[in-house]
C-alpha positions in Angstrom: 33.6 -43.6 -9.4 37.0 -44.1 -11.1 36.6 -48.1 -11.7 33.1 -47.4 -13.3 34.2 -44.8 -15.6 36.9 -47.3 -17.0 34.2 -50.0 -17.3 32.6 -47.3 -19.2 35.3 -46.7 -21.7 36.0 -50.4 -22.0 32.3 -51.2 -23.2 31.7 -48.2 -25.7 30.6 -50.6 -28.2 28.3 -52.8 -26.0 26.8 -49.6 -24.9 26.2 -48.3 -28.4 25.0 -51.7 -29.4 22.0 -51.2 -26.5 21.3 -48.0 -27.8 20.7 -48.5 -31.1 18.6 -51.9 -30.7 16.7 -49.9 -28.0 15.9 -46.9 -29.7 14.9 -48.9 -33.3 12.2 -51.5 -31.0 11.0 -48.8 -29.7 8.9 -47.4 -33.0 9.4 -50.4 -35.3 6.0 -51.3 -34.7 4.8 -48.0 -35.1 3.7 -46.6 -38.3 5.0 -43.3 -38.3 7.7 -44.4 -35.7 10.4 -41.6 -34.4 7.6 -38.9 -35.7 6.0 -39.4 -32.5 8.6 -37.7 -30.9 7.5 -34.6 -32.2 4.3 -35.3 -32.2 3.6 -35.4 -28.7 4.9 -32.3 -26.8 2.8 -30.5 -30.3 -0.1 -32.4 -28.7 0.4 -31.1 -24.9 1.1 -27.4 -25.6 -2.1 -27.2 -28.1 -4.0 -28.5 -25.0 -1.9 -25.9 -22.9 -3.1 -23.2 -25.0 -6.4 -24.0 -25.5 -6.4 -23.6 -21.5 -5.0 -20.6 -21.4 -7.2 -19.1 -24.5 -10.6 -20.4 -22.7 -9.6 -18.4 -19.8 -9.6 -21.5 -17.9 -6.0 -20.6 -16.4 -3.8 -17.7 -16.0 0.1 -18.5 -16.3 1.3 -14.5 -15.7 3.4 -12.9 -17.7 5.7 -14.8 -19.6 8.9 -13.1 -21.0 8.2 -14.8 -24.6 4.6 -15.7 -26.3 2.8 -18.4 -24.1 3.1 -21.7 -26.9 6.9 -21.1 -27.2 7.6 -20.9 -23.6 5.4 -24.0 -23.2 6.5 -26.0 -25.4 10.4 -25.3 -24.3 9.3 -25.7 -20.7 7.6 -29.2 -21.0 10.4 -30.1 -23.2 12.9 -29.0 -20.7 10.6 -31.0 -17.8 10.2 -33.9 -19.6 14.1 -34.1 -20.0 14.0 -34.6 -16.3 11.3 -37.0 -16.4 12.9 -38.7 -18.7 15.6 -39.3 -17.0 14.5 -40.2 -14.0 11.8 -42.4 -15.8 14.7 -44.5 -17.7 16.6 -44.8 -14.8 14.1 -46.2 -12.5 13.2 -49.3 -14.8 16.1 -50.4 -15.5 16.2 -53.1 -12.6 12.9 -54.4 -13.8 13.5 -54.0 -17.5 17.0 -56.0 -17.6 17.1 -57.6 -14.3 17.1 -61.3 -16.0 19.8 -60.0 -18.6 21.8 -58.5 -14.9 21.4 -61.7 -13.8 22.4 -64.5 -16.7 25.2 -62.3 -17.7 28.3 -61.3 -16.3 28.8 -57.5 -17.6 29.7 -54.4 -15.6 25.9 -53.0 -14.9 27.2 -49.8 -15.1 26.6 -50.6 -19.1 22.9 -50.3 -18.6 22.2 -47.4 -16.8 24.7 -45.6 -19.2 23.1 -47.2 -22.6 19.4 -45.8 -20.6 20.6 -42.4 -20.1 21.9 -41.9 -24.0 18.4 -43.4 -25.3 16.8 -40.9 -23.2 19.5 -37.8 -24.5 18.7 -38.7 -28.1 14.4 -39.0 -27.6 15.0 -35.7 -26.2 17.3 -34.2 -28.7 15.4 -34.8 -31.8 11.9 -32.9 -30.6 13.9 -30.7 -28.9 14.8 -29.0 -32.9 10.9 -28.1 -32.9 11.3 -26.3 -29.9 14.0 -24.1 -31.4 12.3 -23.6 -35.2 8.9 -22.4 -33.1 11.2 -20.2 -30.8 12.8 -18.6 -33.9 9.0 -18.4 -35.2 8.1 -16.8 -32.4 10.9 -14.0 -32.6 12.4 -15.4 -29.5 16.4 -13.5 -29.6 19.3 -15.9 -29.4 22.6 -15.0 -27.6 26.4 -15.8 -27.3 24.7 -17.1 -23.9 22.2 -19.6 -25.2 25.2 -22.1 -26.8 25.9 -22.8 -22.7 21.9 -24.5 -22.9 23.3 -28.0 -23.1 25.7 -27.6 -19.8 22.7 -26.2 -17.8 20.5 -29.7 -18.3 23.3 -31.1 -16.5 22.1 -31.0 -13.1 18.4 -32.1 -14.3 20.2 -35.1 -16.0 22.0 -35.9 -12.3 18.6 -35.5 -10.2 16.5 -37.3 -12.6 18.9 -40.0 -12.8 20.3 -40.3 -9.1 16.3 -40.6 -8.0 15.3 -42.6 -10.5 18.1 -45.1 -9.3 17.2 -45.2 -5.7 13.1 -45.9 -7.1 14.3 -48.5 -9.3 15.6 -50.6 -5.9 12.1 -49.2 -4.0 10.2 -51.1 -7.5 11.9 -54.3 -6.2 11.3 -54.4 -2.6 8.4 -51.6 -2.5 6.5 -51.7 -5.4 3.7 -49.0 -3.6 6.3 -47.1 -2.4 7.4 -47.0 -5.8 4.3 -46.3 -7.5 3.4 -44.0 -5.2 7.1 -42.0 -6.4 5.7 -42.1 -9.9 2.5 -40.2 -8.8 4.8 -37.5 -6.9 6.5 -36.5 -9.8 3.7 -36.4 -11.7 2.0 -34.0 -9.4 5.1 -32.4 -9.1 5.1 -30.8 -12.5 2.1 -28.3 -11.2 4.1 -27.4 -8.5 6.9 -26.1 -10.9 7.2 -22.8 -13.0 6.5 -25.0 -16.7 2.9 -24.1 -17.6 2.6 -20.4 -15.8 5.3 -17.9 -14.9 7.2 -18.4 -12.0 6.2 -15.6 -10.1 2.7 -16.4 -8.7 0.1 -14.9 -7.1 -1.4 -17.5 -4.3 0.6 -17.0 -1.7 0.9 -20.6 -0.7 1.8 -22.2 -4.4 4.4 -19.2 -3.9 5.8 -20.4 -1.6 6.2 -24.1 -2.7 7.6 -22.8 -6.2 10.2 -21.2 -4.1 11.3 -24.3 -1.9 10.9 -26.6 -5.2 14.4 -26.9 -6.6 13.1 -27.7 -9.9 12.3 -24.4 -9.9 15.8 -23.0 -10.2 16.9 -25.8 -12.4 14.3 -25.2 -15.3 13.6 -21.6 -15.1 17.8 -21.0 -15.5 17.6 -23.6 -19.0 14.8 -21.7 -19.7 16.2 -18.6 -19.5 19.5 -18.7 -20.2 18.2 -20.1 -23.6 15.8 -17.1 -24.3 16.5 -14.3 -22.7 20.6 -15.2 -22.2 19.9 -13.8 -18.4 21.1 -16.2 -15.8 17.6 -16.9 -13.4 18.5 -16.9 -9.7 21.7 -17.8 -10.2 23.1 -18.7 -6.5 20.1 -20.6 -5.7 20.8 -22.7 -9.4 24.8 -23.2 -8.0 23.8 -24.2 -4.8 21.2 -26.8 -6.4 23.1 -27.6 -9.1 25.7 -29.1 -6.9 23.7 -30.4 -5.0 22.0 -32.6 -7.9 25.4 -34.1 -8.4 26.0 -35.0 -4.9 22.7 -36.8 -5.0 23.1 -38.5 -8.1 26.4 -39.9 -6.0 24.5 -41.1 -3.1 21.8 -42.9 -5.7 24.8 -44.9 -7.7 26.1 -45.9 -4.4 23.1 -47.3 -3.4 21.9 -48.8 -6.4 25.7 -50.2 -6.8 25.5 -51.2 -3.0 22.3 -53.5 -3.5 21.0 -54.1 -6.9 22.7 -57.5 -7.2 21.1 -58.8 -4.2 18.1 -57.5 -5.3 18.4 -58.6 -8.7 18.5 -62.2 -7.4 15.6 -61.9 -5.4 13.3 -60.8 -8.2 14.1 -63.7 -10.2 14.0 -66.2 -7.2 10.3 -64.3 -6.6 
């Protein structure tokens, strides 16, 4: 791990150049460009608010107005999913570059994480504006919100690195994991409150580690309270250990898998 950190420091210029190319190339063919980062989450919120207004879904008692609750929750969720998606495609998107040019491949992981973080920060400003408009009070604890996202980043990247290996040797399994991640949103208190009346769903939610990672971040930002702090602490430690395991597995097998992918 120390060696990889040293490599990142030495290749910091290369990382930022890759970040600039990645961000600009993603939106350069779009007429409204980076505005999509704001439009996409807003459209998702409108859909859930309409469902609530029509009586199709009952989200339960949310501490803040429902539109603000959904926008904030889906943004935090997208931070986790984006970390997973970015890291899980690092081999299939950069395999030929990795095999033809000699450089520490940890650079590509760092670049994907930075691009993902930038893509999160820009639309998240809309969250703050919406919370202010709805009169949500911020406390001194709110400044710690960015730190609470670190465990989500760890578990997202760790899982993504493992799935990145699967995309080469077990494509169907990787696709299944993508579907599971998408479905997992409905088993996490994103569009509804953590207290669920349905017993089976309540049990699943209570065993879901993302319930505590997302709930802690959300409550700290909007109320200055700590959601299940003891469980959050243990889940956070587990997330860091999971990232270490995922990174170890990726660095151990990625070279052989890239060669195999290029020779197919």
